[in-house]
N, CA, C and O atoms as CSV, one atom per row, in Angstrom:
chain,resi,resn,atom,element,x,y,z
A,1,MET,N,N,13.049,-35.165,2.816
A,1,MET,CA,C,12.489,-34.419,3.835
A,1,MET,C,C,12.253,-33.044,3.422
A,1,MET,O,O,13.310,-32.505,3.094
A,2,SER,N,N,11.255,-32.304,3.325
A,2,SER,CA,C,11.317,-30.967,3.070
A,2,SER,C,C,11.282,-30.309,4.181
A,2,SER,O,O,10.669,-30.872,5.087
A,3,ALA,N,N,11.837,-29.080,4.459
A,3,ALA,CA,C,11.824,-28.117,5.416
A,3,ALA,C,C,10.634,-27.239,5.384
A,3,ALA,O,O,10.316,-26.748,4.301
A,4,THR,N,N,9.895,-26.966,6.508
A,4,THR,CA,C,9.076,-25.676,6.401
A,4,THR,C,C,9.364,-24.574,7.007
A,4,THR,O,O,8.672,-23.572,6.828
A,5,ALA,N,N,10.590,-24.579,7.944
A,5,ALA,CA,C,10.851,-23.530,8.832
A,5,ALA,C,C,12.284,-23.015,8.619
A,5,ALA,O,O,13.116,-23.821,8.203
A,6,CYS,N,N,12.661,-21.701,8.875
A,6,CYS,CA,C,14.051,-21.309,8.721
A,6,CYS,C,C,14.985,-22.012,9.639
A,6,CYS,O,O,16.163,-22.215,9.346
A,7,GLY,N,N,14.402,-22.403,10.824
A,7,GLY,CA,C,15.378,-23.035,11.667
A,7,GLY,C,C,15.799,-24.251,11.603
A,7,GLY,O,O,16.704,-24.699,12.307
A,8,ASP,N,N,15.029,-25.021,10.557
A,8,ASP,CA,C,15.434,-26.251,10.319
A,8,ASP,C,C,16.716,-26.174,9.591
A,8,ASP,O,O,17.023,-25.123,9.029
A,9,GLY,N,N,17.637,-27.410,9.554
A,9,GLY,CA,C,18.877,-27.583,8.936
A,9,GLY,C,C,18.666,-27.765,7.257
A,9,GLY,O,O,19.381,-27.351,6.344
A,10,ASP,N,N,17.601,-28.424,7.219
A,10,ASP,CA,C,17.516,-28.614,5.731
A,10,ASP,C,C,16.676,-27.613,4.862
A,10,ASP,O,O,16.283,-27.919,3.736
A,11,ALA,N,N,16.446,-26.509,5.394
A,11,ALA,CA,C,15.567,-25.205,4.885
A,11,ALA,C,C,16.607,-24.830,3.613
A,11,ALA,O,O,17.837,-24.823,3.649
A,12,VAL,N,N,15.983,-24.611,2.810
A,12,VAL,CA,C,16.711,-23.863,1.416
A,12,VAL,C,C,17.047,-22.532,1.849
A,12,VAL,O,O,16.219,-21.920,2.523
A,13,TRP,N,N,18.116,-22.015,1.562
A,13,TRP,CA,C,18.491,-20.827,2.062
A,13,TRP,C,C,18.078,-19.707,1.384
A,13,TRP,O,O,18.278,-18.600,1.884
A,14,TYR,N,N,17.434,-19.848,0.134
A,14,TYR,CA,C,16.616,-18.645,-0.422
A,14,TYR,C,C,15.250,-18.611,0.038
A,14,TYR,O,O,14.571,-17.627,-0.257
A,15,THR,N,N,14.749,-19.557,0.725
A,15,THR,CA,C,13.578,-19.651,1.298
A,15,THR,C,C,13.328,-18.779,2.551
A,15,THR,O,O,12.293,-18.145,2.758
A,16,CYS,N,N,14.402,-18.830,3.353
A,16,CYS,CA,C,14.804,-18.155,4.445
A,16,CYS,C,C,15.075,-16.621,4.161
A,16,CYS,O,O,14.482,-15.751,4.798
A,17,LYS,N,N,15.918,-16.356,3.262
A,17,LYS,CA,C,16.164,-14.936,2.731
A,17,LYS,C,C,14.971,-14.242,2.265
A,17,LYS,O,O,14.728,-13.058,2.501
A,18,ALA,N,N,14.045,-15.246,1.414
A,18,ALA,CA,C,12.912,-14.534,1.161
A,18,ALA,C,C,11.899,-14.170,2.144
A,18,ALA,O,O,11.114,-13.243,1.944
A,19,LEU,N,N,11.900,-14.860,3.172
A,19,LEU,CA,C,10.889,-14.851,4.415
A,19,LEU,C,C,11.267,-13.654,5.233
A,19,LEU,O,O,10.418,-12.919,5.736
A,20,TYR,N,N,12.906,-13.424,5.389
A,20,TYR,CA,C,13.246,-12.369,6.099
A,20,TYR,C,C,13.171,-11.192,5.367
A,20,TYR,O,O,12.942,-10.200,6.060
A,21,GLY,N,N,13.312,-10.977,4.005
A,21,GLY,CA,C,13.286,-9.991,3.228
A,21,GLY,C,C,11.670,-9.482,3.155
A,21,GLY,O,O,11.400,-8.299,2.952
A,22,SER,N,N,10.716,-10.429,3.329
A,22,SER,CA,C,9.523,-10.066,3.216
A,22,SER,C,C,8.985,-9.601,4.485
A,22,SER,O,O,8.129,-8.717,4.507
A,23,LEU,N,N,9.476,-10.194,5.644
A,23,LEU,CA,C,9.084,-9.419,6.819
A,23,LEU,C,C,9.588,-8.155,7.170
A,23,LEU,O,O,8.988,-7.367,7.902
A,24,LEU,N,N,10.942,-7.908,6.535
A,24,LEU,CA,C,11.469,-6.545,6.611
A,24,LEU,C,C,10.522,-5.660,5.808
A,24,LEU,O,O,10.116,-4.593,6.270
A,25,ALA,N,N,10.209,-6.062,4.729
A,25,ALA,CA,C,9.501,-5.168,3.738
A,25,ALA,C,C,8.095,-4.731,4.619
A,25,ALA,O,O,7.732,-3.567,4.783
A,26,CYS,N,N,7.472,-5.811,5.089
A,26,CYS,CA,C,6.250,-5.559,5.901
A,26,CYS,C,C,6.432,-4.616,7.014
A,26,CYS,O,O,5.528,-3.850,7.350
A,27,SER,N,N,7.536,-4.652,7.572
A,27,SER,CA,C,7.642,-3.567,8.804
A,27,SER,C,C,7.881,-2.237,8.209
A,27,SER,O,O,7.547,-1.222,8.821
A,28,PHE,N,N,8.482,-2.185,6.965
A,28,PHE,CA,C,8.647,-0.829,6.375
A,28,PHE,C,C,7.010,-0.367,6.125
A,28,PHE,O,O,6.592,0.727,6.506
A,29,VAL,N,N,6.261,-1.252,5.512
A,29,VAL,CA,C,5.000,-1.120,5.505
A,29,VAL,C,C,4.180,-0.496,6.451
A,29,VAL,O,O,3.408,0.414,6.149
A,30,LEU,N,N,4.316,-0.962,7.630
A,30,LEU,CA,C,3.946,-0.458,8.889
A,30,LEU,C,C,4.240,1.038,9.027
A,30,LEU,O,O,3.444,1.926,9.331
A,31,VAL,N,N,5.590,1.141,8.732
A,31,VAL,CA,C,5.898,2.459,9.141
A,31,VAL,C,C,5.180,3.674,8.307
A,31,VAL,O,O,4.722,4.745,8.707
A,32,THR,N,N,5.266,3.021,6.808
A,32,THR,CA,C,4.523,3.714,5.909
A,32,THR,C,C,3.126,4.027,6.082
A,32,THR,O,O,2.630,5.059,5.629
A,33,LEU,N,N,2.269,2.867,6.946
A,33,LEU,CA,C,0.862,3.149,7.048
A,33,LEU,C,C,0.831,4.341,8.155
A,33,LEU,O,O,0.110,5.325,7.990
A,34,GLY,N,N,1.670,4.180,9.302
A,34,GLY,CA,C,1.677,5.334,10.401
A,34,GLY,C,C,1.713,6.538,9.615
A,34,GLY,O,O,0.794,7.357,9.627
A,35,ILE,N,N,2.798,6.663,8.911
A,35,ILE,CA,C,3.182,8.027,8.684
A,35,ILE,C,C,1.855,8.737,7.617
A,35,ILE,O,O,1.476,9.893,7.802
A,36,SER,N,N,1.341,7.973,6.670
A,36,SER,CA,C,0.300,8.179,5.908
A,36,SER,C,C,-0.923,8.628,6.851
A,36,SER,O,O,-1.456,9.736,6.801
A,37,PHE,N,N,-1.234,7.709,7.613
A,37,PHE,CA,C,-2.471,7.962,8.469
A,37,PHE,C,C,-2.361,9.224,9.593
A,37,PHE,O,O,-3.363,9.795,10.022
A,38,LEU,N,N,-1.153,9.522,9.948
A,38,LEU,CA,C,-0.868,10.596,10.372
A,38,LEU,C,C,-1.067,11.742,9.750
A,38,LEU,O,O,-1.586,12.689,10.340
A,39,HIS,N,N,-0.691,11.809,8.503
A,39,HIS,CA,C,-0.782,12.972,7.493
A,39,HIS,C,C,-2.276,13.043,7.030
A,39,HIS,O,O,-2.624,14.161,6.651
A,40,ILE,N,N,-3.214,12.066,6.990
A,40,ILE,CA,C,-4.417,12.129,6.732
A,40,ILE,C,C,-5.261,12.736,7.949
A,40,ILE,O,O,-6.207,13.512,7.817
A,41,ARG,N,N,-4.733,12.226,9.211
A,41,ARG,CA,C,-5.413,12.781,10.518
A,41,ARG,C,C,-5.279,14.283,10.436
A,41,ARG,O,O,-6.198,15.071,10.662
A,42,HIS,N,N,-3.907,14.642,10.050
A,42,HIS,CA,C,-3.641,15.999,10.065
A,42,HIS,C,C,-4.577,16.927,9.228
A,42,HIS,O,O,-5.093,17.959,9.656
A,43,HIS,N,N,-4.731,16.373,7.880
A,43,HIS,CA,C,-5.758,17.131,7.150
A,43,HIS,C,C,-6.994,16.904,7.674
A,43,HIS,O,O,-7.671,17.930,7.736
A,44,LEU,N,N,-7.524,15.915,8.072
A,44,LEU,CA,C,-8.954,16.007,8.823
A,44,LEU,C,C,-9.126,16.907,9.999
A,44,LEU,O,O,-10.177,17.535,10.134
A,45,ARG,N,N,-8.073,17.011,10.923
A,45,ARG,CA,C,-8.096,18.052,11.963
A,45,ARG,C,C,-8.436,19.521,11.591
A,45,ARG,O,O,-9.308,20.199,12.135
A,46,HIS,N,N,-7.629,19.906,10.594
A,46,HIS,CA,C,-7.478,21.293,10.000
A,46,HIS,C,C,-8.104,21.137,8.697
A,46,HIS,O,O,-7.517,21.180,7.616
A,47,TYR,N,N,-9.377,20.948,8.897
A,47,TYR,CA,C,-10.113,20.771,7.604
A,47,TYR,C,C,-10.593,22.276,7.250
A,47,TYR,O,O,-11.772,22.571,7.443
A,48,HIS,N,N,-9.850,23.052,6.829
A,48,HIS,CA,C,-10.308,24.445,6.442
A,48,HIS,C,C,-10.613,24.797,5.056
A,48,HIS,O,O,-11.318,25.776,4.808
A,49,GLU,N,N,-10.082,23.995,4.066
A,49,GLU,CA,C,-10.398,23.918,2.683
A,49,GLU,C,C,-10.899,22.744,2.230
A,49,GLU,O,O,-10.126,21.988,1.643
A,50,PRO,N,N,-12.297,22.363,2.415
A,50,PRO,CA,C,-12.897,21.071,2.417
A,50,PRO,C,C,-12.639,20.620,0.669
A,50,PRO,O,O,-12.316,19.462,0.402
A,51,VAL,N,N,-12.785,21.455,-0.217
A,51,VAL,CA,C,-12.778,21.027,-1.621
A,51,VAL,C,C,-11.323,20.483,-1.925
A,51,VAL,O,O,-11.194,19.421,-2.534
A,52,VAL,N,N,-10.267,21.188,-1.513
A,52,VAL,CA,C,-8.986,20.721,-1.953
A,52,VAL,C,C,-8.267,19.621,-1.006
A,52,VAL,O,O,-7.365,18.917,-1.458
A,53,GLN,N,N,-8.697,19.515,0.282
A,53,GLN,CA,C,-8.447,18.612,1.041
A,53,GLN,C,C,-8.985,17.376,0.805
A,53,GLN,O,O,-8.319,16.367,1.039
A,54,ARG,N,N,-10.237,17.309,0.321
A,54,ARG,CA,C,-10.779,16.272,0.069
A,54,ARG,C,C,-10.179,15.370,-0.998
A,54,ARG,O,O,-10.166,14.146,-0.868
A,55,TYR,N,N,-9.616,16.089,-2.201
A,55,TYR,CA,C,-8.876,15.411,-3.254
A,55,TYR,C,C,-7.674,15.177,-2.612
A,55,TYR,O,O,-7.191,14.121,-3.022
A,56,THR,N,N,-6.961,15.739,-1.745
A,56,THR,CA,C,-5.758,15.551,-1.125
A,56,THR,C,C,-5.616,14.385,-0.435
A,56,THR,O,O,-4.605,13.691,-0.553
A,57,ILE,N,N,-6.636,14.069,0.357
A,57,ILE,CA,C,-6.771,12.893,1.352
A,57,ILE,C,C,-6.901,11.563,0.599
A,57,ILE,O,O,-6.384,10.494,0.921
A,58,ARG,N,N,-7.793,11.854,-0.611
A,58,ARG,CA,C,-7.763,10.664,-1.603
A,58,ARG,C,C,-6.432,10.249,-2.136
A,58,ARG,O,O,-6.002,9.097,-2.081
A,59,ILE,N,N,-5.842,11.225,-2.631
A,59,ILE,CA,C,-4.670,10.954,-3.249
A,59,ILE,C,C,-3.479,10.502,-2.155
A,59,ILE,O,O,-2.567,9.793,-2.581
A,60,VAL,N,N,-3.483,10.842,-0.983
A,60,VAL,CA,C,-2.751,10.262,0.002
A,60,VAL,C,C,-3.069,8.987,0.240
A,60,VAL,O,O,-2.106,8.223,0.310
A,61,LEU,N,N,-4.270,8.472,0.403
A,61,LEU,CA,C,-4.588,7.152,0.543
A,61,LEU,C,C,-3.976,6.204,-0.310
A,61,LEU,O,O,-3.868,5.027,0.034
A,62,MET,N,N,-3.483,6.714,-1.615
A,62,MET,CA,C,-2.965,5.750,-2.376
A,62,MET,C,C,-1.643,5.087,-1.893
A,62,MET,O,O,-1.346,3.980,-2.343
A,63,VAL,N,N,-0.917,5.652,-1.086
A,63,VAL,CA,C,0.450,5.250,-0.248
A,63,VAL,C,C,0.067,3.990,0.555
A,63,VAL,O,O,0.721,2.954,0.442
A,64,PRO,N,N,-1.054,4.098,1.407
A,64,PRO,CA,C,-1.151,2.772,2.295
A,64,PRO,C,C,-1.944,1.794,1.265
A,64,PRO,O,O,-1.917,0.617,1.625
A,65,ILE,N,N,-2.470,1.986,0.357
A,65,ILE,CA,C,-3.158,0.980,-0.444
A,65,ILE,C,C,-2.001,0.184,-1.181
A,65,ILE,O,O,-1.983,-1.046,-1.137
A,66,TYR,N,N,-1.094,0.867,-1.818
A,66,TYR,CA,C,-0.101,0.285,-2.416
A,66,TYR,C,C,0.918,-0.561,-1.546
A,66,TYR,O,O,1.456,-1.632,-1.826
A,67,ALA,N,N,1.014,0.115,-0.567
A,67,ALA,CA,C,2.096,-0.626,0.657
A,67,ALA,C,C,1.216,-1.939,1.140
A,67,ALA,O,O,1.773,-3.036,1.126
A,68,PHE,N,N,0.121,-1.850,1.480
A,68,PHE,CA,C,-0.758,-2.938,1.837
A,68,PHE,C,C,-0.882,-4.037,0.700
A,68,PHE,O,O,-1.023,-5.226,0.982
A,69,ASP,N,N,-0.825,-3.602,-0.504
A,69,ASP,CA,C,-1.127,-4.470,-1.682
A,69,ASP,C,C,0.309,-5.218,-1.714
A,69,ASP,O,O,0.347,-6.445,-1.803
A,70,SER,N,N,1.442,-4.471,-1.641
A,70,SER,CA,C,2.670,-5.044,-1.816
A,70,SER,C,C,2.918,-6.049,-0.759
A,70,SER,O,O,3.287,-7.179,-1.077
A,71,CYS,N,N,2.758,-5.748,0.346
A,71,CYS,CA,C,3.024,-6.791,1.693
A,71,CYS,C,C,2.049,-8.094,1.336
A,71,CYS,O,O,2.545,-9.216,1.441
A,72,ILE,N,N,0.754,-7.959,0.943
A,72,ILE,CA,C,0.181,-9.058,0.657
A,72,ILE,C,C,0.582,-9.818,-0.663
A,72,ILE,O,O,0.377,-11.013,-0.875
A,73,SER,N,N,1.132,-9.007,-1.433
A,73,SER,CA,C,1.653,-9.792,-2.643
A,73,SER,C,C,2.751,-10.691,-2.488
A,73,SER,O,O,2.888,-11.676,-3.214
A,74,LEU,N,N,3.777,-10.299,-1.291
A,74,LEU,CA,C,4.747,-10.648,-1.062
A,74,LEU,C,C,4.528,-12.320,-0.533
A,74,LEU,O,O,5.232,-13.262,-0.897
A,75,PHE,N,N,3.438,-12.387,0.353
A,75,PHE,CA,C,3.122,-13.622,0.958
A,75,PHE,C,C,2.034,-14.355,0.073
A,75,PHE,O,O,1.831,-15.533,0.368
A,76,THR,N,N,1.400,-13.883,-0.838
A,76,THR,CA,C,0.389,-14.684,-1.425
A,76,THR,C,C,0.640,-14.893,-3.089
A,76,THR,O,O,-0.284,-15.118,-3.871
A,77,PHE,N,N,2.150,-14.770,-3.507
A,77,PHE,CA,C,2.446,-14.680,-5.002
A,77,PHE,C,C,2.011,-16.226,-5.487
A,77,PHE,O,O,1.888,-16.361,-6.704
A,78,LYS,N,N,1.781,-17.339,-4.697
A,78,LYS,CA,C,1.598,-18.393,-5.280
A,78,LYS,C,C,0.068,-18.528,-5.435
A,78,LYS,O,O,-0.388,-19.339,-6.241
A,79,LEU,N,N,-0.578,-17.898,-4.822
A,79,LEU,CA,C,-2.191,-18.110,-4.804
A,79,LEU,C,C,-2.790,-16.984,-5.950
A,79,LEU,O,O,-3.128,-15.841,-5.641
A,80,LYS,N,N,-2.837,-17.429,-7.046
A,80,LYS,CA,C,-3.170,-16.388,-8.289
A,80,LYS,C,C,-4.427,-15.724,-8.044
A,80,LYS,O,O,-4.528,-14.524,-8.299
A,81,ILE,N,N,-5.440,-16.410,-7.553
A,81,ILE,CA,C,-6.646,-15.683,-7.574
A,81,ILE,C,C,-6.788,-14.350,-6.517
A,81,ILE,O,O,-7.434,-13.318,-6.700
A,82,VAL,N,N,-5.957,-14.743,-5.352
A,82,VAL,CA,C,-5.659,-13.441,-4.260
A,82,VAL,C,C,-5.037,-12.466,-5.022
A,82,VAL,O,O,-5.566,-11.358,-5.115
A,83,ALA,N,N,-3.764,-12.767,-5.703
A,83,ALA,CA,C,-3.013,-11.944,-6.230
A,83,ALA,C,C,-3.644,-10.992,-7.205
A,83,ALA,O,O,-3.386,-9.789,-7.240
A,84,PHE,N,N,-4.600,-11.695,-8.100
A,84,PHE,CA,C,-5.343,-11.024,-8.924
A,84,PHE,C,C,-6.295,-10.005,-8.514
A,84,PHE,O,O,-6.442,-8.927,-9.090
A,85,LEU,N,N,-7.052,-10.472,-7.301
A,85,LEU,CA,C,-8.036,-9.564,-6.760
A,85,LEU,C,C,-7.268,-8.412,-5.988
A,85,LEU,O,O,-7.806,-7.308,-5.906
A,86,VAL,N,N,-6.165,-8.614,-5.485
A,86,VAL,CA,C,-5.587,-7.598,-4.812
A,86,VAL,C,C,-5.058,-6.534,-5.760
A,86,VAL,O,O,-5.186,-5.332,-5.524
A,87,THR,N,N,-4.417,-7.057,-6.919
A,87,THR,CA,C,-3.966,-6.229,-8.028
A,87,THR,C,C,-4.892,-5.335,-8.818
A,87,THR,O,O,-4.637,-4.257,-9.356
A,88,LEU,N,N,-6.262,-6.162,-8.761
A,88,LEU,CA,C,-7.134,-5.402,-9.485
A,88,LEU,C,C,-7.826,-4.360,-8.531
A,88,LEU,O,O,-8.124,-3.289,-9.061
A,89,MET,N,N,-8.133,-4.526,-7.162
A,89,MET,CA,C,-8.577,-3.464,-6.238
A,89,MET,C,C,-7.317,-2.451,-6.480
A,89,MET,O,O,-7.691,-1.341,-6.858
A,90,ARG,N,N,-6.067,-2.581,-6.356
A,90,ARG,CA,C,-5.074,-1.491,-6.535
A,90,ARG,C,C,-5.099,-0.599,-7.800
A,90,ARG,O,O,-4.785,0.592,-7.802
A,91,ASP,N,N,-5.581,-1.439,-9.066
A,91,ASP,CA,C,-5.541,-0.724,-10.013
A,91,ASP,C,C,-6.845,0.145,-10.126
A,91,ASP,O,O,-6.825,1.280,-10.600
A,92,VAL,N,N,-7.705,-0.319,-9.772
A,92,VAL,CA,C,-9.006,0.531,-9.656
A,92,VAL,C,C,-8.708,1.778,-8.803
A,92,VAL,O,O,-8.998,2.890,-9.245
A,93,TYR,N,N,-8.215,1.647,-7.757
A,93,TYR,CA,C,-7.944,2.950,-7.051
A,93,TYR,C,C,-7.032,3.523,-7.399
A,93,TYR,O,O,-6.833,4.593,-6.823
A,94,GLU,N,N,-6.231,3.177,-8.293
A,94,GLU,CA,C,-5.386,3.922,-8.996
A,94,GLU,C,C,-5.823,4.842,-10.144
A,94,GLU,O,O,-5.403,5.980,-10.354
A,95,ALA,N,N,-6.581,4.276,-10.731
A,95,ALA,CA,C,-7.524,5.116,-11.730
A,95,ALA,C,C,-8.364,6.088,-10.978
A,95,ALA,O,O,-8.548,7.150,-11.572
A,96,TYR,N,N,-8.963,5.956,-9.706
A,96,TYR,CA,C,-9.652,6.852,-8.989
A,96,TYR,C,C,-8.602,7.927,-8.475
A,96,TYR,O,O,-8.881,9.126,-8.487
A,97,THR,N,N,-7.548,7.510,-8.085
A,97,THR,CA,C,-6.662,8.563,-7.704
A,97,THR,C,C,-6.209,9.499,-8.678
A,97,THR,O,O,-5.945,10.667,-8.391
A,98,LEU,N,N,-6.100,8.959,-9.966
A,98,LEU,CA,C,-5.777,9.987,-10.951
A,98,LEU,C,C,-6.753,10.675,-11.325
A,98,LEU,O,O,-6.462,11.763,-11.823
A,99,TYR,N,N,-8.242,10.305,-11.227
A,99,TYR,CA,C,-9.449,11.234,-11.393
A,99,TYR,C,C,-9.326,12.248,-10.353
A,99,TYR,O,O,-9.522,13.433,-10.622
A,100,ASN,N,N,-8.987,11.820,-9.076
A,100,ASN,CA,C,-8.674,12.915,-8.065
A,100,ASN,C,C,-7.891,13.785,-8.272
A,100,ASN,O,O,-8.202,14.947,-8.014
A,101,PHE,N,N,-6.673,13.468,-8.790
A,101,PHE,CA,C,-5.487,14.305,-8.918
A,101,PHE,C,C,-5.665,15.315,-10.234
A,101,PHE,O,O,-5.121,16.418,-10.300
A,102,GLN,N,N,-6.473,14.780,-11.212
A,102,GLN,CA,C,-7.083,15.728,-12.339
A,102,GLN,C,C,-7.927,16.696,-11.628
A,102,GLN,O,O,-7.730,17.904,-11.761
A,103,ALA,N,N,-8.943,16.183,-10.810
A,103,ALA,CA,C,-9.735,17.311,-10.242
A,103,ALA,C,C,-9.070,18.282,-9.361
A,103,ALA,O,O,-9.439,19.456,-9.332
A,104,LEU,N,N,-8.051,17.814,-8.603
A,104,LEU,CA,C,-7.231,18.656,-7.779
A,104,LEU,C,C,-6.669,19.787,-8.567
A,104,LEU,O,O,-6.725,20.968,-8.223
A,105,LEU,N,N,-6.149,19.348,-9.602
A,105,LEU,CA,C,-5.335,20.270,-10.460
A,105,LEU,C,C,-6.295,21.194,-11.010
A,105,LEU,O,O,-5.897,22.354,-11.114
A,106,LEU,N,N,-7.783,20.872,-11.485
A,106,LEU,CA,C,-8.506,21.710,-11.805
A,106,LEU,C,C,-9.044,22.652,-10.994
A,106,LEU,O,O,-9.290,23.784,-11.413
A,107,CYS,N,N,-9.293,22.250,-9.680
A,107,CYS,CA,C,-9.299,23.012,-8.589
A,107,CYS,C,C,-8.552,24.067,-8.137
A,107,CYS,O,O,-9.059,25.118,-7.748
A,108,TYR,N,N,-7.246,23.822,-8.171
A,108,TYR,CA,C,-6.271,24.720,-8.098
A,108,TYR,C,C,-5.919,25.672,-9.249
A,108,TYR,O,O,-5.369,26.746,-9.004
A,109,LEU,N,N,-6.204,25.325,-10.408
A,109,LEU,CA,C,-6.178,26.138,-11.685
A,109,LEU,C,C,-7.399,26.930,-11.936
A,109,LEU,O,O,-7.358,27.805,-12.801
A,110,GLY,N,N,-8.386,26.733,-11.327
A,110,GLY,CA,C,-9.708,27.483,-11.335
A,110,GLY,C,C,-10.367,27.042,-12.718
A,110,GLY,O,O,-10.749,27.881,-13.534
A,111,GLY,N,N,-10.469,25.712,-12.919
A,111,GLY,CA,C,-11.093,25.122,-14.094
A,111,GLY,C,C,-12.490,24.736,-13.997
A,111,GLY,O,O,-13.060,24.233,-14.965
């Protein structure tokens, strides 16, 4: 008889530890989302240098995207297509972030 919940006596110990670890990691993801969105909101409220802040906001958005991707990956690692799509979206946005970082550097250095 296989156990499905951690409260069962037959539950495998590593399944419970993995579930608790995933829930703890996702709670830190929520903290990360809150901090990054506060940072983005601060940039949007004080939008005095639009060219520079536009790139900065796009770069800071990388943090919640990576955090959200990590949380999804912890719970859907057995579903290959979901993991592939989420990782693909993350990699595409990472390339876009690198482009924005280069544009921000060119903006700062006057290129």
